[in-house]
N, C-alpha and C positions, 0 to 999 in steps of 0.2 A: 718173447720178447715182448716190451710192455712199449707203446707212443704216445708222444700227448705229452706234454709238458707237467700239465696238471698231475696227471695217470703216475707222471715219470716221479715227483717230488710225493704224490703220496706213498707210495711203493717204496722210497727211501727211510720214509719217516714210520712206515709199520713193521721195518727190519725187512723188507726182502733183501734176498740176495743178491746183489748184484755184481755182476762180474765187469761191467764196462757200462757206457754210457756217450754216446754221439753227438753232438750238437752241432746245428748248420752253423757251417764259421761264422758268416755275415746275424746270426740272428742276436736281437735286443729285446728290452723291454723290460718291463715290472717281474713280468712270470720269470723270464731267466733269471734277471737280479733274488729271486728267492729260488729255485730250482741253483744255484752255487752256492747261496748261503746259507740252506738245506747239505750242502756236498761238504760243508768244512768239517775237518776233524774224521772225514770218513776216508779210507783208501781205494775209494771205489776211484775209477781210471775214468779222465775225460777227453774224447777224441773232438776237433773241432774239425768238422769234413765239409766239403761241397755237397749240396742238393743233390746229384746226382748220386753219390754214395748211400743216402740215406733212401734216392729212392730204391735203390736193388735193393734192398733188401723188404722192404714193405711200398705200395703202390697206396696206403688208406692212408688219413689224413696226420701223419704224425706231426703235423706243428714244430717241424724242422727238431724233434727229438726224441730217440732210439734209446731207451736202457735192455742190456742183456740180463735176463734175470739167471739165475744156475739155475742146475740140472739137482743139485742135493742143496743141504743143508755143511756149511763149512764149521769143521768143530775147532777149537783150541788145543793147542799143544800145551796149553800151559793146565789144559785141565786130563789130557791122554796121559801121562807120564807120571803123575800121580795114579791116576785111575789102574794103569797097567802095576804101579809097583803095589799098590793096594790088594791085587788078584793073586799074590806072589811072583811076580814074573819079571824077566829082564824086560824092557823095552826093546824094542826093538821097528828103527825107524826107516823110511829112505827120503831122499829130499832130493829135490829136484832143480837145479840151477838153470835158471835161461830154458827150462823147454819147451819148446813151441807148438811141437810138430802133437795134434792134437790123439793122430794114429798110435805116435811111440808113447802119449802119457797113457792111453785105453791100455796098451801092450804092459807096459810095466805095472800099470794097475792090477792088470789079472792076474799077474805072476806073483805081485805084492797078496793078492786074496789067499790064492794058491799058496805060499810060505808063510802062512799067517804071519805076514807083518803087521802093527801095532797103528801104522799108519804111512799116509805118506805128506810130505811136505812142499806146497811150492809157494813161492811170494807173491804179493799182491801186483805186484807189476810186471812188465816182460815177458810174460811164462801164459804156457796154459790154462786155462780152465775149465771145467766139468761141465760142457754141453753135451747137446747129441750125439753128437761122432763119439766124443770121446768115450761116452757111456755104451754104445751100439759098440765099439771097437774092444771093450773091457769085458763084452759078454757078463754087462751088469753089476761087475766088481764094482764099480764107482760107486752102487745105489747101498752096498755093503762096508766099503770100507772106508776110514774116518780118513778126511781129505783135509789138511789144515793148511789155512789162508794164509801168511805171517806176509807181515811190515815186510820184512826180510829176509833171505837166507843168512845172511851174516849174522841175525839177530836171532835167528831160532841154533844155530848152531852155537853160539855163546847159551843161550838156555839149556839146551841139552848138557854138553859139555858142566854146568853148573851143576844140574842135576843128576852126576854123576854115568853121563854115557861117554864111553868115547868115540868121538866122530872121525868115520873113515870117507877120507876123498877118492874119486876114482881118477887117474890122470895116466899120460900116456908120458909123463914128467916123473914119476913115480922111478925109484931103484926098485922097490920090493916088488918082487910077484904077488899077486893077491892070498894064492895058496899059504906063503910063510909067514903069514899074520895070523895069531891068533885071536879070534872075534868071540871070544870067551864075558860074561856078562851083557851089563846093558853096551849095543849097538845102535850104528848110525851108519848110513850110505851117504855122502853124497853125488847124484852124476848130475855131469856137466851137459849144458849147453850143444845141439847134434852137430855145430858150426864150432863153437871158440871152446870148448871144453867147461870145467869148472872155473870159474874165477879165479884171480887171483889172490883177491881178497881175502877170500873163502877158500884159497891153499893153506893162507900163512897160517889160518885158526886151526889148522884140522887135526887132528890129533899125530895123524900120519895119513902121505900119500900112498895108494896101491896102485901097478895096470898088471890090464890080461897081456900074456905075450904074444905076439905075432908076428908070424911068419911068412905073411902076404906082401904084396906092393901096394893095397888098398890103405890108405895112412891110418884108417880105426875101426873099430866097429858102432857097429849099429845101436845106441843108446837104448835099446829097450831091453837088446841082447843081451848089450854090456849088464845092462843088470840083471839079464835073468842069472847070469853067470854067476856076480857076486851073490846074490842071494841067497842063491843055494850053496852056495859055498858056504852061509853064516848057517843055514840051516843044515847041511850034511856035517860041520863041527857039532852045532849042538846034539843032533843027534847020537853020535858020536859020545859026547859027556853024560847024554842023558843017565 
């Protein structure tokens, strides 16, 4: 955490990877105006919160402003894809659409790193971020695996498709079982939020939807488990074709 208005302003100006900022609800003044001026043009989420919420994070003199700094440096998807192609490889990307549980995020990252996934993509807002709990659950994978924080998953999907990557969304609405798809060439898999799945806007633009068959009474698999199943199906097929 970074707290204090001036300290937060300087952190943003220095290019620190700030995940979100909490600002006391009724806070006003010239420094606050300066803070919001500095925030213009950034994708950093800002929440107006009561004093009690800030005090729960620190009892030090936070001056009504606390910034949460990422544990890693985020990468850009537009840099990752050309880099992978230049290595003579087919990109393998996992996108998380609205996943909010840091333990699920960490578990997914651990699987992805073990499976040789090239990057995980998360949206700038309404999603998990790389914090200490996520890093711990990932067993350190988040210090190794590139994480791309993009403006939106929708834009990331479109960019991947323009870059020759086929994008598959995991959805219980799908007619096709995940094992019936050939994941040859550049591939990306979109995993949805724990409660609502992949958004309709994103499902519409994906190249195909796939489902994991279920025979029990519980409605869905845990997202980290589902991610592992799909990621390793891609690995299995690639090993067979290598």
